[in-house]
N, C-alpha and C positions, 0 to 999 in steps of 0.2 A: 427499504428495498425488500420485496417479497421473494419467496423461493421461485415463483413464476417468472419474475423479472430476471432473477439470477440465471435461471435455466435458459432464457432467451439470449441473454448476454453471452453465456458460455457457448451456446450453439452458434453465435454469430449471425443470428437471424435478424432481418430488418423488422422493426416494430415501432409503434408509437404508443405512448401512454396518454391516457385522457383521464383526468380526475375531476371529481365533483364532490360537493358536500352532501353526503347521504342523509336523508331525512328519516330518523328512526321510527316515525309513525307510518311509513309506507312499507307494507310487507312484500310488495311485488318488486324485488330488487332489479331485475332485468328491465322491466317496463319503465321503472324510474330512470335507469341509466339511459335508455333510448330517448325518453322524453327530455331529460335535463340536457343531454348532449346533442339533441336535435338530430337523432339518427332514426332510420327506419327500423321498426321491430323485426324486419326480415334479416337485418345485418348484425343485430346484437343477439348473441347466443347465451343461453344459460347452461350451466354444468350441473347435471343431476346424477345421483348415484342410485342404482337399482340392484336388487338382489335376485339372482337367478334361482331356479328350483333346486340347484345343487349347492346353494349357499354361497356361491361365488359372487363377489361384487363386480359391477361393471359401471363404467362412466358413459353417460349419454349426453350429447351436446345438441341442443335443439334451439331454434329461433324463439325469442321471448314472446313473439306474437302467437305462438302455437303451443301445443301440449305434446308431451311425450306419449307416444302410442306404445304401451307396454307389450302388447301382442306382437307388434312389428319389431320391437327391440328383442323380444325372446326369439323370434324367427332369425333375426340377424345374428344373434349370439348362439344359435343352434341349441336352444333350450326349449323346454315345454312351456315355461311360465316365467314371468318377471314381475316383480313388485317394487314399489318405491322403498328405498332403504330408509330406515329411521334416521332422523336428523342427527342424533347424537352418534350413531354409527358412522354416518357420512363424515362428520367432523373428526372422529377418531381415525378413520381410514385415510383421510386426506391431509390432516393437519391444518385445515382451514375452517372458518366459521361459515355457517349457512348464510348465503347472500354474498359470500366472498370466495366461494370454492372455485378455484381455477383448475383447468385440466392439466396445467403445467406445474411442476415442482411439488407434486403430491408426495406424501411420506413413502408410499409404495405405488408402483405402477400397476394400474388395473386395465383390463381390456377396455378399449375406448371405441365408441361408435358415434359418428357425427352424421347429422341429418344430411341427406344427399343435396339439399338445397344450397348448402355451403359451396358446393363445387362450381356453381354458376357465378359466384361473387368474386370481384377483384380483391376484396378485403372483407374481413369479418371482425367483430369485436367480442372478446371473451373477458371474463373476470380476471383482474390482475392479482388476485389473491387477498383482497380485502374489499369491504363495502366502500364504494365510491371510487374505485380504480378499475379502469377498463384498458385492455390491450387491443390495439388494432394491428392485425397481421394478415398475411396471405393464407387462405385456407390450406394450400399445399404445404406450407411450412408447419401449420398445426398438425396436419395429417402425418407428416414425416416425424415430427418431434414426439408425438404420442403413439405412433404406430397404429393409427386409427383406421377403422373400416367405415366407408361411406355406405349408408343405407337409408331408405325412406322410413325414418323412425318418428317423424313429427306429423301431427294432424292439426288442422285449423281449429 
C-alpha cells in the first residue's frame, strides 16, 4: 500500500485501483498506463513538478496526451517563470520515484495545479504512487484532497 492509497482511505474517498506490469523499457509512463489499461490519454494524468522563479516547487497535473505549458503554469501560480524540476529533486520532494509520482501522499504538500480539462471528466486516473499502479477517482475529490487550482496548463 502506497502513501497515496493510504491518503485516500483515510479521507474516505471513493476510488478504484488499476494495476499493470510496467515495462522498464518504456520511458513514457503515463502513455504506457493509458495503452495497457485501455484508457483515453485524455483521462490519464501525469504528475509533474516544476520550480518557480522564486525557487518554490509546485505540482502540475496534466493529461498524458499533452504537455505541460510552463508559461501557463507560471501565470496560474502568479510567477514570472516556471521550469521543470530536476528528477532527483522531484523524487526527494515527493518521496516517490519518477514514473510513480502521485499528487497524493507526498512527503510535503506543494501548491498543486490541475489542467482545467479534468473538470469535464466524470473520473480521472493518476499515479497510485508506484510504476504500474493507477488510481481512478473523481476530479472534484482530487481537487479537494490536494487543495488544487484548476487552470489551462496543458497544450497538445
